[in-house]
N, CA, C and O of each residue as an XYZ file, in Angstrom:
320
protein
N       8.286    -60.337      7.020
C       9.128    -59.491      7.850
C       9.038    -58.059      7.322
O       9.128    -57.812      6.119
N       8.861    -57.144      8.240
C       8.719    -55.747      7.861
C       9.708    -54.924      8.671
O       9.769    -55.020      9.897
N      10.496    -54.100      7.944
C      11.482    -53.244      8.613
C      11.133    -51.794      8.290
O      10.906    -51.436      7.134
N      11.097    -50.978      9.323
C      10.810    -49.564      9.151
C      11.987    -48.764      9.678
O      12.491    -49.004     10.775
N      12.409    -47.806      8.866
C      13.520    -46.934      9.261
C      13.008    -45.505      9.231
O      12.539    -45.030      8.197
N      13.096    -44.823     10.357
C      12.730    -43.410     10.428
C      14.006    -42.586     10.493
O      14.862    -42.811     11.348
N      14.120    -41.631      9.579
C      15.293    -40.765      9.544
C      14.823    -39.367      9.916
O      13.919    -38.811      9.292
N      15.446    -38.817     10.935
C      15.094    -37.477     11.387
C      16.223    -36.529     10.999
O      17.241    -36.439     11.686
N      16.024    -35.818      9.879
C      17.040    -34.865      9.430
C      16.354    -33.754      8.649
O      15.208    -33.884      8.218
N      17.067    -32.686      8.486
C      16.539    -31.559      7.719
C      16.721    -31.844      6.223
O      17.517    -32.710      5.858
N      16.004    -31.135      5.359
C      16.202    -31.326      3.916
C      17.646    -31.036      3.487
O      18.174    -31.697      2.593
N      18.273    -30.056      4.122
C      19.669    -29.735      3.794
C      20.585    -30.899      4.152
O      21.480    -31.246      3.381
N      20.365    -31.502      5.316
C      21.171    -32.658      5.730
C      20.949    -33.840      4.793
O      21.904    -34.536      4.452
N      19.721    -34.079      4.375
C      19.434    -35.183      3.452
C      20.096    -34.934      2.104
O      20.651    -35.856      1.507
N      20.043    -33.698      1.622
C      20.662    -33.360      0.341
C      22.170    -33.600      0.398
O      22.747    -34.155     -0.538
N      22.809    -33.184      1.494
C      24.254    -33.392      1.626
C      24.582    -34.876      1.737
O      25.572    -35.335      1.167
N      23.761    -35.631      2.466
C      23.999    -37.065      2.642
C      23.884    -37.808      1.312
O      24.659    -38.727      1.049
N      22.932    -37.420      0.479
C      22.742    -38.072     -0.819
C      23.662    -37.523     -1.899
O      23.710    -38.068     -3.001
N      24.396    -36.447     -1.600
C      25.347    -35.895     -2.555
C      24.707    -35.011     -3.610
O      25.277    -34.803     -4.682
N      23.538    -34.495     -3.315
C      22.866    -33.616     -4.266
C      23.411    -32.195     -4.145
O      23.818    -31.782     -3.059
N      23.425    -31.443     -5.243
C      23.960    -30.077     -5.193
C      23.018    -29.133     -4.442
O      21.806    -29.341     -4.394
N      23.605    -28.103     -3.866
C      22.816    -27.078     -3.176
C      22.391    -26.036     -4.207
O      23.230    -25.300     -4.728
N      21.108    -25.972     -4.501
C      20.590    -25.063     -5.512
C      19.781    -23.927     -4.889
O      18.991    -23.284     -5.580
N      19.966    -23.675     -3.609
C      19.176    -22.637     -2.937
C      19.464    -21.248     -3.509
O      18.552    -20.429     -3.623
N      20.732    -20.970     -3.873
C      21.049    -19.659     -4.448
C      20.382    -19.485     -5.815
O      19.943    -18.385     -6.151
N      20.302    -20.557     -6.602
C      19.632    -20.509     -7.896
C      18.130    -20.308     -7.710
O      17.501    -19.552     -8.450
N      17.565    -20.983     -6.724
C      16.141    -20.847     -6.449
C      15.805    -19.422     -6.003
O      14.789    -18.866     -6.421
N      16.649    -18.832     -5.161
C      16.420    -17.456     -4.713
C      16.485    -16.475     -5.881
O      15.667    -15.559     -5.976
N      17.453    -16.669     -6.765
C      17.587    -15.792     -7.927
C      16.371    -15.905     -8.844
O      15.864    -14.896     -9.333
N      15.911    -17.114     -9.073
C      14.742    -17.322     -9.922
C      13.485    -16.731     -9.289
O      12.669    -16.132     -9.991
N      13.314    -16.885     -7.988
C      12.148    -16.332     -7.313
C      12.154    -14.806     -7.370
O      11.100    -14.190     -7.531
N      13.323    -14.193     -7.242
C      13.437    -12.740     -7.347
C      13.038    -12.280     -8.747
O      12.326    -11.288     -8.903
N      13.499    -13.006     -9.760
C      13.168    -12.674    -11.144
C      11.668    -12.823    -11.399
O      11.064    -11.981    -12.065
N      11.076    -13.876    -10.881
C       9.635    -14.107    -11.055
C       8.844    -13.008    -10.362
O       7.867    -12.505    -10.915
N       9.256    -12.632     -9.157
C       8.572    -11.560     -8.428
C       8.638    -10.244     -9.193
O       7.642     -9.525     -9.278
N       9.807     -9.925     -9.752
C       9.958     -8.685    -10.525
C       9.036     -8.674    -11.742
O       8.397     -7.663    -12.032
N       8.969     -9.799    -12.452
C       8.100     -9.883    -13.627
C       6.633     -9.755    -13.235
O       5.858     -9.089    -13.921
N       6.257    -10.389    -12.138
C       4.860    -10.314    -11.697
C       4.497     -8.886    -11.290
O       3.401     -8.416    -11.595
N       5.406     -8.198    -10.608
C       5.144     -6.814    -10.209
C       5.002     -5.917    -11.430
O       4.124     -5.055    -11.467
N       5.856     -6.114    -12.428
C       5.788     -5.307    -13.649
C       4.479     -5.566    -14.393
O       3.857     -4.636    -14.908
N       4.071     -6.816    -14.446
C       2.823     -7.159    -15.119
C       1.627     -6.583    -14.381
O       0.702     -6.061    -15.003
N       1.642     -6.673    -13.059
C       0.538     -6.129    -12.279
C       0.472     -4.612    -12.402
O      -0.617     -4.040    -12.440
N       1.626     -3.960    -12.462
C       1.646     -2.504    -12.603
C       1.046     -2.095    -13.948
O       0.368     -1.071    -14.036
N       1.285     -2.872    -14.976
C       0.746     -2.558    -16.294
C      -0.754     -2.817    -16.362
O      -1.432     -2.274    -17.234
N      -1.279     -3.630    -15.464
C      -2.701     -3.964    -15.479
C      -3.540     -3.028    -14.608
O      -4.763     -3.162    -14.570
N      -2.911     -2.090    -13.913
C      -3.665     -1.174    -13.067
C      -4.538     -0.275    -13.936
O      -4.115      0.146    -15.012
N      -5.739      0.019    -13.484
C      -6.646      0.850    -14.293
C      -6.056      2.206    -14.661
O      -6.252      2.679    -15.781
N      -5.343      2.831    -13.745
C      -4.769      4.151    -14.043
C      -3.742      4.063    -15.167
O      -3.712      4.918    -16.052
N      -2.894      3.022    -15.132
C      -1.889      2.850    -16.182
C      -2.556      2.556    -17.522
O      -2.122      3.070    -18.553
N      -3.597      1.742    -17.520
C      -4.312      1.462    -18.761
C      -4.968      2.725    -19.307
O      -4.965      2.967    -20.514
N      -5.527      3.520    -18.411
C      -6.180      4.769    -18.818
C      -5.175      5.717    -19.464
O      -5.453      6.315    -20.503
N      -3.983      5.852    -18.830
C      -2.955      6.735    -19.384
C      -2.455      6.218    -20.725
O      -2.129      7.011    -21.609
N      -2.390      4.903    -20.891
C      -1.888      4.339    -22.151
C      -2.868      4.542    -23.295
O      -2.449      4.766    -24.430
N      -4.168      4.470    -23.017
C      -5.167      4.555    -24.074
C      -5.712      5.953    -24.292
O      -6.171      6.269    -25.390
N      -5.673      6.781    -23.289
C      -6.291      8.105    -23.393
C      -5.701      8.975    -24.497
O      -6.470      9.543    -25.272
N      -4.383      9.113    -24.614
C      -3.859     10.017    -25.651
C      -4.351      9.678    -27.054
O      -4.677     10.585    -27.820
N      -4.411      8.429    -27.401
C      -4.867      8.048    -28.743
C      -6.334      8.409    -28.922
O      -6.731      8.871    -29.991
N      -7.133      8.206    -27.901
C      -8.553      8.512    -28.018
C      -8.791     10.012    -28.063
O      -9.627     10.486    -28.833
N      -8.060     10.765    -27.240
C      -8.229     12.214    -27.231
C      -7.819     12.793    -28.583
O      -8.504     13.660    -29.126
N      -6.722     12.319    -29.110
C      -6.255     12.805    -30.413
C      -7.311     12.494    -31.488
O      -7.580     13.330    -32.351
N      -7.895     11.316    -31.436
C      -8.934     10.955    -32.391
C     -10.158     11.836    -32.228
O     -10.782     12.225    -33.215
N     -10.507     12.155    -30.982
C     -11.657     13.029    -30.732
C     -11.391     14.435    -31.260
O     -12.286     15.070    -31.819
N     -10.157     14.925    -31.083
C      -9.809     16.254    -31.587
C      -9.922     16.304    -33.107
O     -10.429     17.279    -33.661
N      -9.458     15.270    -33.773
C      -9.559     15.223    -35.233
C     -11.019     15.159    -35.678
O     -11.399     15.796    -36.660
N     -11.831     14.396    -34.961
C     -13.246     14.303    -35.278
C     -13.931     15.660    -35.096
O     -14.767     16.069    -35.902
N     -13.550     16.347    -34.009
C     -14.112     17.668    -33.739
C     -13.729     18.657    -34.842
O     -14.579     19.412    -35.314
N     -12.457     18.660    -35.259
C     -12.013     19.563    -36.324
C     -12.752     19.285    -37.630
O     -13.154     20.207    -38.340
N     -12.924     17.996    -37.935
C     -13.619     17.639    -39.152
C     -15.083     18.103    -39.080
O     -15.628     18.618    -40.056
N     -15.700     17.915    -37.928
C     -17.081     18.334    -37.743
C     -17.230     19.840    -37.908
O     -18.128     20.304    -38.611
N     -16.354     20.604    -37.263
C     -16.459     22.070    -37.335
C     -16.065     22.600    -38.710
O     -16.544     23.655    -39.125
N     -15.209     21.889    -39.411
C     -14.832     22.347    -40.747
C     -16.019     22.268    -41.711
O     -16.044     22.993    -42.706
N     -16.978     21.423    -41.444
C     -18.168     21.327    -42.284
C     -19.043     22.570    -42.166
O     -19.767     22.924    -43.096
N     -18.967     23.228    -41.005
C     -19.794     24.411    -40.772
C     -19.054     25.717    -41.075
O     -19.668     26.783    -41.119
N     -17.756     25.634    -41.282
C     -16.995     26.855    -41.543
C     -17.261     27.343    -42.963
O     -17.503     26.539    -43.863
N     -17.216     28.642    -43.162
C     -17.371     29.172    -44.540
C     -16.252     28.625    -45.425
O     -15.148     28.375    -44.941
N     -16.520     28.443    -46.682
C     -15.590     27.782    -47.602
C     -14.255     28.513    -47.742
O     -13.257     27.859    -48.046
N     -14.181     29.790    -47.543
C     -12.932     30.553    -47.713
C     -12.054     30.575    -46.461
O     -10.913     31.029    -46.547
N     -12.537     30.100    -45.284
C     -11.756     30.217    -44.042
C     -11.291     28.886    -43.486
O     -10.942     28.799    -42.308
N     -11.280     27.857    -44.300
C     -10.814     26.558    -43.799
C      -9.328     26.613    -43.553
O      -8.587     27.241    -44.309
N      -8.890     25.954    -42.493
C      -7.449     25.960    -42.168
C      -6.753     24.725    -42.641
O      -5.546     24.582    -42.444
């Protein structure tokens, strides 16, 4: 003997019928938080942002290298 029962209801109706808590507000809050984190991470990965983050250190290093190079050619009494 085989018995089949088809229930036509929405997920919200099934949740209420089974006595499960409504966690939709928690899910929305978590999804908003995840979206914010993903946007922040993606913004940090943009080439322009990476360029701005790394450029100052490299430029400063290049300036120091340039000063050291030119100081080798300067007369011994005029070094700064």
